[in-house]
N, C-alpha and C positions, 0 to 999 in steps of 0.2 A: 677760700670763700669769701667773697669782697663783695659785702653787702652791708648798709646800716641799720639798726633799731632804734626808734626813739621810744622813750618810755611817756606815754600819754599821762597817766594818772596811778598814783600809789595811794592805799589806803586799806583800813583794818576793815575786813568782813564780819560783822558778827551775827549772832543767830537774830531770826527773826522775828521770834515770841522769847519771852522772860524764860530761862532754863534756872535749873537746882546752883545753888553756890556751894561752897564749902570745899574739902579736903577730900582727894580719894587717894588709896594708898594705891600704889603699882604692884604686880606680881614681882614673884621674886627672880624672875627671867628678866622681865623690863627693867630691873635695877640694875642688872649685869652693868659692870664699865664697862665693858667692850662695847655696850651699845649706847654710850653716851655719845652718839654722833649723828651726822645729818645723811639720809640716803638721798641722791639726787637723781633725777631721770628728764626725760625729754618725751612727750607725747606727740606726735606727729598726724597732723589732721588732713586730709585730701580736701574737704569742703567744709566751711561755717561761717558764714555771715554774721557780722554782730556776736562771734562768739564771748566776747570778755563780759557784754551785756548778759545775755544768756546764763554762762558760768557763775557769774556773781550772785547772781538771784537766787540758782540753785544752790549754791553753797551756802548762802544764807538759811536757806529752808534746811539743807543737810544738817548745819550746823544745832539745829532745834533739838535731833534725837542724838546726834554725836557732840554735844556739849563740851565734853572733855577737851577735845580738840581746839576748842577754841580759850582754852586756858592758858597755864604757864607750868613748867616743871618747878618745885618747890623741893626743899630740903628740911625736913623736919627736926625737930630736936634731938631726937633719937639718931640722927644722920643717915635716915632713911630718904629714899626719892619718892616724892608724890605729885599729884596735879592739883593745882589750887584751880578750883573751876570758878573764874572771873567772866568770863563770857566776854571778854576782850576783845577775841575774834582773831581770825589767821592772816597773814600779808599779803595782799593783792594788787599785783601792778597788771595793767594796760597798755600794752604797747603795740606799736606798728613796723613792719618791716619794707624796704622799697624795692624788693624784688617778688616773684613768684616762687613756690615752693618747687616748682619746675627747674628753674633756673638753677636750683642748690640740689637737684636730684632728691628730692624730700630727704636729705642728710643721710643719703645711703652710706656714704663716706666719712664713717665714724671719726677717723682721726683729723680729718680738715673740720670739724665744727665747731665755731666758734661760743662755747659753751657759755661765758661770761656775759655774751649778747642775748642769751635766750633763756637764763633763769633770771630769777628775781633777786636785784641788788637788796640784801638785806640790810633792814634799818637798824642804827646804832643803837638806839634806846631801848628797844625792845627784845626777847627772846622767842616767838612765837612758836608753836609747835608744827605749823604747816605755814608754808609760802607757795604764792603759786604765781607764775607771770604768764598771760596770754599773750602771741604776739602774733596778730593779725598778717597774713602775707597779701599781697595783690590779686593774688588768685582766688582769694576769699578762703583759702585754707589759711589754718592754723597751727601754732605749737604749744603747748603746754608745758612750760619748765617748771617742774615741781620740787620743792625741799622738803622732806618730811623728818619728822624726828625720831628714830628707832626706837627711843625708849617709849613711845608710846604705841607703837603697830609694827608688827611685822609684815612681810609683804603681802600674803595674804590679807592681811588687815587694812593696808593701804590701799590696796584694789579693790576690797569689797567697800569702803568708803567712796571712791571715784565710782564706781557703779552706782552707787546710791546718789550721787550727785547726779549720774546721766540719766537716771530715771526719773528724779525730780525736774529735771531740763526740759524732760518730755511730757510734763505734766502729768505724773501719776498722783493718785492720792494716797496711795497705800506701797511702800515699799518691797519687793519680793522678801528682802531680809531685814529684819529687824536687831538693829546692833545690841549686844549683851556684854558689860563691864565686866564682871566676873571674874577679880585679879586675883582673888583669894583661894585659885586651886589648889598650892602648894604650902607645906609648912612654914612656917618664919625661915628669915634667911640664916640665922645662926645655928640651924641645923643644916647647913650645906655647906660647900667649900668655902674655906677664909684662909687666909695667909697663915695662920698658926699650923696649918696643915701641912704646910710644905717641909722637905726635907731640910735640913740644917746645909746641906752642903749645896742649894738650889739659888741661885741667883736669882733674886727678886726684878731687875731690870735688865733683860740682855741688849747686847751692844745693837747699836743701831746698823742694819747691814749697808754695804758701800755700792749695792748697785741699783741702776734705775731700769724700769722695766719699759718694754716695748709694746704697743699697741696693735693687734692684727683682729681684722675679721676673716672669717671661716665660714662659707656658708656650705651645709652637708644636704643634699637633694634627698627627699623621702625615698626614693628609688635606691640610693647607697644606703639608708638606714636600713631599707627591708632587705636589701641582699646581705647585711650585715647578721641581722636577725637570723634571716633564713639558716645563714651558716652556722651559727650557734646553733640552732634547733637538731641540724643535720648531725653534727658532732657530739651534743649532749644529751638529745632527746627530749631537753625543755625549752621553755620559752625565756625571752628576757625583754625589759623595757626599754624602748627607746632613751631614755637616760641613761642606764647603764651600759649600753653598747657605745654611745657616745663619751662618756666618761670614761669607759677602759681604753676608748681608741684614742682620746686626748691623752690622757696619763701614761700612755705606754709611746706614744709617740714624742711626747715634751722629754721622757727620761730618754730616749735615744738622742735627741738633738741636742741635750746641754751635755750628753756624753761624760758623765761623771766617775769615780773609781766605782767597782764593782760593789766593794763593801759600802758604799755610801748607803746611809739609812733615806729612805724616799716614802713620804706620807702624804696620802691624798686625804681631804677633810670636804664632806659636803653634809648641808644641814636638812634634818629631815623632821616634817610637819608631824608633833605629839598630841596635837588635838585628842585625836582616838584612843591612846593610850592611855590616860587618866582613868581613875573609875569614880564616879561615872566620867564619861568623856565629856569634852566642853560642849557648851551648848552651840547650835548653827547660830550665826551672829557674833560671835567672839572675834573681836578685833586687835588684842594685845599680843605679846611674843610668847609664843610657845612651838619651841623648837629645840633640836638638840645635835651637837655635830658628832656625823659618824667619821671615825678615824680608821684609816687603814696606813700599819706600817710595813713594809717589808725591804728588802736590801736590793740596789740598783740592779745588780746580776738578775734576780727574778724577774723585776719590771722587763729589764731589756730582753729578756729570752724567752719569756712567757708568751704565749700566743692571745690573741683578742680573747679569744673563749674562757683561757685559766684565769685571766685579767675580770672579767664579768663574773666569773665565779667567787672571786674575790670579793668583791661588791655585793653580790646577793648574799654571802657568807654576815656579811659586816653590817648589812641591812637587817638579815635574820636576827642578830643580838641586840638592835635596837630599843627592843623594850626591856631587856634584861640590864642594859647598861644605864638607860635612861631611870629604871625604878629604883638601881644603885644611887644614881646621881640624887634622885628625888628622897631616897633614905640616909643621906650623908656619908655613903659607903666608900665614895672615891677618894683616893690617896691625893689625885692632884687635879686641878681643873679643866676639866675637859673643853670650856670657851676658850681658853687661853693656850691653843697649840703653838709652837714656837713660829715666830714669824721669820723664815729663813728661805734660804733659795731651793732646798728639798722641799717642802711643804706647798704642794698646790692645792689651791682651794677653787671647788666648783659649787656653781650654784645653778638650779633649775629656775627660770622665768615664765616658761612656757603655761604652766598651769596656775600661775597666781591670779590670774583675772583681769589683768591691764589690757591683754587685747581684745577683751570683749567689752571695755567702757565704749559707749555708744551716747553722748549728750544731744542726738537728735539729727546727724548727718552721718551715722557711721562708724563703724568702729577704726582706732587708727591704723595709718601705713603702718608705721611701726614704733616700736617704743625702745627708746636709747637710754641704756644704762650711763652712767658717768663715773668714771674711775677715781675710788675713795682713796687711795694710797698707791705712789710710785713704786714702793717696797714690797708689796703682799703679791704673792702671785696668785692671779684670778684668771677664771673662764666662766664667762656666763650663758647658758644655755636659753637662748631665747628664740623667737619665731622667726623666722625671714620676712621681708616685708611681704603684706599682704595679696600681692600678685604671684608669688611664688608658695609651693610647699616644701618643709623639711624644718632644719633648724639653721640657726646663725650664732655660731661662736663669738662671741665679744670677749674677746682676752687680753689680759696684760699678765704674762707668764713667762717670758724669757727676756733676756737681756740682749741689747743689739745684734752682740756675736753671736746668736743662737735664733735670732729672728728668722732668717732663711732656712736654715736647716730645719725648724721647728714649723715652717709654712708647707717646705717640700714633702716632708713626713706627712702632714697631715691632707697633702694634694693626692697623696697616694691611697688613700680611703678609696 
């Protein structure tokens, strides 16, 4: 995609009113080392003149109630991760592009997107929890390039914040959902998994894989999903969700495409929201991390020979066991760390984005045409189940899950759906 972007202004956006100061403790899940990273996304909007001006003002208002997001991460004397509520603000970049969004097909071709042009250039001297670039296009459309610290929010929390910004941009006086901190919902970290519980013969640092994963976008229509769900009902007499049917199809067809030995263990990992599993459940408005990895491991032979319905049953059984597994982790009863499954080619991670709330964000000109996740690692096999661009119905699989030699077999297997 040949276009240029000019960054016009860079600044820190702080809360529009005085906010509390001091240190806030993060939760046990927030503090997980695996979450010490940034999530990066693009949000493409068809229309929105002077979007940077509107969003800058709305962000400043939102940070009054979401004031921890205007702070910085801090490590306490006890080596625990905290948030220093300093009110310093989030990093905000205003930019313009020399073409229309139509000219780049609203960034429908994910493999060709020049992400470095559309994401904020990080400041050298500070480490904000949130960074945002608003790039205005000649058609009056705009793209929000967002970088969010995963230690402070999960996907549901980040989407909740953006929806609050949208409400304030439209002039509401009272948010539909008030933010809740509530990061003390689990026992102290000392009661949870730690390195000393590892078996003596287990290596602490696995070798770095030597493969490189290739990107592929695969759209599955709502009619295709409905047909697969109907087939499952006819075979089992039970219902299944769209996530279950898509995840089962993806996992099995990837296994056939990469064609490893029958006795190879194949693992599927997906992350489940656990807000409702706590007693009492977390309140509406909680915007921290509260999820748990659901893990399924079977032999490659089983995956390749199983029907789609049989794999859906495996997924449903694992989901039914989530309360028990999460409870064991909360009580410190697990021997190994469920949040660090092996990062190898035989482990497949699937994440569902369609229900997080990003697609409902509206700053006054309608929801996004599409939301584009950005690959975090070229070594972790990942598939994200998102929504197709707003003019169509169904799901879009945004994948980095096979190396080059397996890309075409994988795409062909998925097309056969």
